[in-house]
C-alpha angles and dihedrals in degrees: 000000000000104000127167123198125204115195130214123193134158119262086235092062124092097244095197094050091044092054091048091051095047098041096089090050092051094044092053091052090049091050095048094043092047094233144100123233117224116205108233139182128225095269096053100054098103091067093070132076088215134015123201120204106217109203101196099173145007120268091055100105096103092044087059092045090057093060108022094105090059092051094053132199142331093052120211110196121191116203138173134208092251137084096010090294094142094047091053091046091054092051090050093050091049089052090052093049091050087057093050094255128133130226148137137227116229107210133153136047122353093250093059094042093049091051092051092047092055091050096043092047090061091045095048092046092049091046091053091051090051093049091057097039125126113195122193119223102203102197122343122293113285114273094248094059093090094153099047105080117139131202102228095199094044092050091051092049093049103039108008092244117147120206118206121198116220121180125236086231090063091047092052090049090055092045088057089050087065100220112196126207123180123210139136093275094052091047092050092049092053089059094054122106102249140105103304094208092053091051091047093051092045089052090054087059089050090049092051093050091045089051092051090047089057095040094054096032091239126183091201142331147211123219132213085223103176089068088073095062096083127100095269094064102005095187138087138247094232097104093041092054091046091055095044090052089049088056091054095258109128105233126176135179139233091036089277103166099182089050091050092050090047090049091052093049092052093045094047091050097047107022085224130123114265126215116216107204147160123245102241107171133015128196106195095185094054094033091234133140135188119219124192139172142146100235103073111161107257093230096050105074127071087230138349144194130203127253137156126276105279104230098041103030091224136095126032129295135168123249099197137188105224122202114261123233138057118009142157130237116201142169132169128197118250092255092047089233094120137023144173124221131168138166116234144168121246100221103176147351116240133206107197121161094220098059139064114284104263111054133176135177117218134195103215126217093207124055112283088216085086087078092052099042111022108015119157098225123308105280117078132180127239130193131176111252133038109279100154093121091053092050091050089050096052091051089057088062105037 
């Protein structure tokens, strides 16, 4: 963890004695959090994923006020139970709230503080990635996504996310240019038993999307994929999106912008691959749900085989075996004003002929009636591991 610490103490305090007194407290936090704090000045703050403001004494409020804009939100304020540190920290936090800024005081024993630092580090790091993200919208959202509109300007103002429109015409042009990219996923795919021409054509779609990602400096993208089914391309984006996700580039289908943003949030928080999928079957009595889709990240399953895209019967898609156990289901609205998150247990992988190729059955922690009464669109995002607490934390600071 790359954490900077900027200290504030009163001019009346003996700085040398103060540092000597607080050093054991700080060292214990560093040990339990598994990090090292680097003392920084106001001009060096951009070098760190997270900066902690250490309010060592009272009488430091105006010192903080002079530099708070350089530190940037969300504000993490470390205080002690000595020298009016907590009182000053509370005044500082109130000042921040009056200015519409968010923060938190870390106060208590080193175990608690270290735990909060580890959580907040992930949240702050993910938030910074979001605020600098550029997501490509390749083609408009699919016609059936009637509840997935997004206000581009409003999203940028709230979360610093920029949306970049790219036409299907430009994508098709780049597909015909036959860009080739070699990596471990491409090499593995070429060794699979499947129609070689279909794989080759699907990889040209991947090459085109990868090229556009580099051309427009994109952090991720979503693709109006059904526009590729016609005679001119006659393939699907399933494999391309699977590979991009495997490379750590959030990539969704059907031009679903809220799903893409939700995918990025979950990936940035966890560093894990994220499966965008449709709810396909719900058992209210057992609180179970089946999710399925054709764009499973290539690095998410324990193993996979190749099949066609479900609806069209053409192209290349993954049928993956996903690890059983704890997982998280998540979806945010396009304006990031509401979200759903629940822990769950992946209980089994399915292989039904009437669903998209990768299929899992989940036992939900929260009531599955959410999907029938309050669902945020149809697509939801799934990641291995229970990260519900992290999702709740980041929405405190968006």
